[in-house]
N, C-alpha and C positions, 0 to 999 in steps of 0.2 A: 694077225689076229682078226677074227671076223666077228660080226655081231655087235661090235661096239663095246665089248666087255673090257673093262679096265682092271688089270691085275693089281694095280696099286691100291684100288679101293679095298680089295681083300687083305692086302698086306697091312695097310694102315688100320683096318678094323681088327685084325688079329693082334697087332701090337697093342692096340688100345685095350682089348680084352685082357691081355696078359699083364699090362701095367696096372690096370684097375684091380685085377685079382691080387697081384702082389702087394699093392698098397693096402687092400682090405685085409689080407692075411697079416701083414706087419702091424697094422693098427689093432686088430683084435688080439694078437699075441702080446703087444705092448700093454694093452689095457688089462689083460689077464695077469701079466707079470706084476703090474702095479697093485692090483687087488690082492695078489698072493703076498706081496711085501707088506701090505697094510695088515694082513691077518697074522703075520709073525709077531710073537710077543716081543715088545721092545725091552731089550736087556742092556743096561748100562755096564760097560766094562770098566772095572776099577783096576788100579795098579796091583791090588792084592790077588787078583785072579791069576791062577797059573796059566801059562800058554796052552792052547789046545793042540793035541797031537792029531795030525791028519793021516 
């Protein structure tokens, strides 16, 4: 290698970007899921309700 370029700087930077992007996507997805769950009508299931067919 010439010019003092260190390939590990690029590798570490690339992994950092990927890890931060993954954490960001997981966080936003989790928050959106929690908001969607809160918007669902809360329905209490009693023993009289027939089972749902899927």
